[in-house]
C-alpha positions as CSV (number, residue, x, y, z in Angstrom):
1,M,125.5,111.7,94.3
2,T,128.5,109.5,95.3
3,A,131.8,110.4,96.8
4,A,133.3,110.4,93.3
5,S,130.8,113.0,92.1
6,P,131.5,116.2,93.9
7,T,129.3,119.3,93.6
8,R,132.5,121.3,93.2
9,P,134.8,119.1,91.0
10,T,138.4,118.4,91.9
11,W,141.5,117.7,89.8
12,R,140.8,114.0,90.5
13,F,137.3,114.3,89.1
14,L,138.7,116.2,86.1
15,V,141.0,113.3,85.1
16,A,138.7,110.5,86.1
17,H,136.9,110.4,82.7
18,P,137.6,112.1,79.3
19,A,134.1,113.6,79.4
20,H,135.0,115.4,82.6
21,F,138.2,116.8,81.1
22,I,136.3,118.2,78.1
23,A,133.2,119.5,80.0
24,L,135.3,121.2,82.6
25,G,137.4,122.9,79.9
26,A,140.7,121.1,80.6
27,G,140.6,122.5,84.1
28,A,139.2,126.0,83.5
29,G,135.9,125.0,85.2
30,L,137.8,124.1,88.4
31,S,138.2,127.8,89.1
32,R,136.7,128.8,92.5
33,L,135.9,132.2,91.2
34,A,133.7,132.7,88.1
35,P,134.3,129.3,86.3
36,G,132.2,130.5,83.3
37,T,134.4,133.5,82.9
38,S,137.5,131.3,83.2
39,G,136.1,129.0,80.5
40,T,135.4,131.9,78.2
41,L,138.9,133.2,78.8
42,W,140.2,129.7,78.0
43,A,138.2,129.8,74.7
44,W,139.7,133.2,73.8
45,V,143.3,132.1,74.5
46,A,142.7,128.9,72.5
47,W,141.3,131.0,69.6
48,L,144.3,133.3,69.7
49,L,146.6,130.3,69.5
50,L,144.7,128.4,66.8
51,E,143.4,131.2,64.7
52,P,146.7,131.9,62.9
53,V,147.2,128.2,62.0
54,L,143.6,127.0,61.4
55,P,142.0,128.2,58.2
56,H,138.9,130.3,58.7
57,S,136.7,127.7,56.9
58,A,137.9,124.9,59.2
59,W,136.6,126.7,62.3
60,G,133.0,125.8,61.3
61,L,133.9,122.1,61.3
62,L,135.8,122.5,64.6
63,I,132.8,124.2,66.2
64,A,130.4,121.6,64.9
65,A,132.5,118.7,66.1
66,A,133.2,120.5,69.5
67,T,129.4,121.0,69.9
68,L,128.6,117.3,69.3
69,L,131.5,116.2,71.5
70,G,130.5,118.7,74.1
71,W,126.9,117.5,74.1
72,W,128.1,114.0,75.1
73,A,130.7,115.3,77.6
74,C,128.4,117.8,79.3
75,T,125.6,115.2,79.5
76,L,127.8,112.6,81.1
77,T,129.6,115.1,83.4
78,A,126.3,116.6,84.7
79,Q,125.1,113.0,85.5
80,H,128.3,112.1,87.3
81,M,128.2,115.4,89.3
82,G,124.5,115.0,90.1
83,V,124.0,118.7,89.1
84,A,121.9,119.4,86.0
85,D,123.9,122.4,84.9
86,S,126.9,123.0,87.1
87,G,128.6,126.3,86.6
88,H,131.8,124.3,86.6
89,I,130.9,122.8,83.2
90,V,132.4,125.3,80.9
91,W,132.6,123.6,77.5
92,D,129.4,125.4,76.6
93,E,131.1,128.7,77.0
94,V,134.1,127.6,75.1
95,V,132.2,126.4,72.0
96,A,129.7,129.3,72.0
97,F,132.5,131.9,72.4
98,W,134.4,130.3,69.5
99,L,131.3,130.8,67.4
100,V,131.2,134.5,68.3
101,L,134.9,135.0,67.5
102,W,134.6,133.0,64.3
103,L,131.7,135.1,63.0
104,I,133.1,138.5,63.9
105,A,136.5,137.7,62.4
106,P,138.6,139.4,61.4
107,A,138.4,141.4,64.6
108,G,141.0,143.3,66.5
109,F,141.6,143.0,70.3
110,L,139.1,145.7,71.2
111,A,136.3,144.1,69.2
112,Q,137.2,140.7,70.7
113,F,137.1,142.2,74.2
114,V,133.7,143.8,73.6
115,A,132.5,140.4,72.3
116,F,133.9,138.8,75.5
117,A,132.1,141.3,77.8
118,L,128.8,141.1,75.9
119,F,128.9,137.3,75.8
120,R,129.6,137.1,79.6
121,F,126.8,139.6,80.2
122,F,124.2,137.7,78.2
123,D,125.4,134.4,79.7
124,A,125.2,135.7,83.2
125,V,121.9,137.6,83.2
126,K,119.9,134.8,81.4
127,L,117.3,137.1,79.9
128,G,114.9,136.2,77.0
129,P,116.2,133.4,74.9
130,M,118.9,132.4,77.5
131,A,116.3,132.1,80.2
132,W,113.9,130.1,77.9
133,A,116.7,127.7,76.9
134,D,117.8,127.3,80.6
135,R,114.3,126.6,81.8
136,T,113.1,124.4,78.9
137,F,116.0,122.1,78.7
138,K,117.0,121.7,82.4
139,G,117.6,118.2,83.6
140,F,119.7,115.1,83.0
141,G,120.3,113.0,80.0
142,P,120.8,114.1,76.4
143,R,118.0,116.8,76.7
144,G,119.8,118.3,79.7
145,G,123.2,118.1,78.0
146,F,121.7,119.9,75.0
147,G,120.3,122.6,77.3
148,I,123.7,123.2,78.9
149,L,125.0,124.1,75.4
150,L,121.8,125.9,74.2
151,D,121.7,128.8,76.6
152,D,125.3,129.7,75.8
153,F,124.5,129.5,72.0
154,A,121.6,131.9,72.8
155,A,124.1,134.2,74.6
156,A,126.3,134.0,71.5
157,L,123.4,134.9,69.2
158,C,122.5,137.9,71.4
159,T,126.2,139.0,71.3
160,L,126.2,138.6,67.5
161,L,123.0,140.6,67.2
162,V,124.6,143.5,69.1
163,F,127.6,143.3,66.7
164,A,125.3,143.3,63.7
165,L,123.5,146.4,65.0
166,W,126.8,148.0,65.9
167,R,128.2,147.5,62.4
168,F,125.0,148.5,60.7
C-alpha cells in the first residue's frame, strides 16, 4: 500500500481515478459511518430520480452495464486501496439494490423500505450464499472484483426470495 492508497479513502483518492469514483459510489463510500448503508441509500435515491424517466425495460440494460463497469472499477479500486473488499467500495450495493428495486417494481415506499431493510440485513450478516460468495471469491484481480459484487447479488437474491414468499 502506498501513500496514495489509503485504507479509508479520501476525497482526493475518490477523484484520482474514474474507477475510484464509480466504486466508491460517487462519494457515498466515503461515509465514516456505515458506508454500505450510505451506498444503498444512494442507490435508492438514484432509483427514485431515474425510475420516472427510464423505461422499465431499460433498467435491465443499465444494471447489466453497471455490473460490468463495476467489476472493473471494484477490481481496480481494491487493488489501489490494498484491501480485497473494503467496506468503502459501495458500487456492489448500488447495482444489487437497483436489481431488487427493478424486480419488485412497481412498489410503493413501504415495500421499497422493507426491501432496503432486508437487503441491508442480508448484506451485513453474510449468512449462507453471502458467506460462500465472500469466502470463495476473496482476493485481488478480476476474481476478487467479481467477489465484491457477488456477495451483494446473493443478498439481493435472498431479499427477492423473501418478497416472493411474502407475495405468495
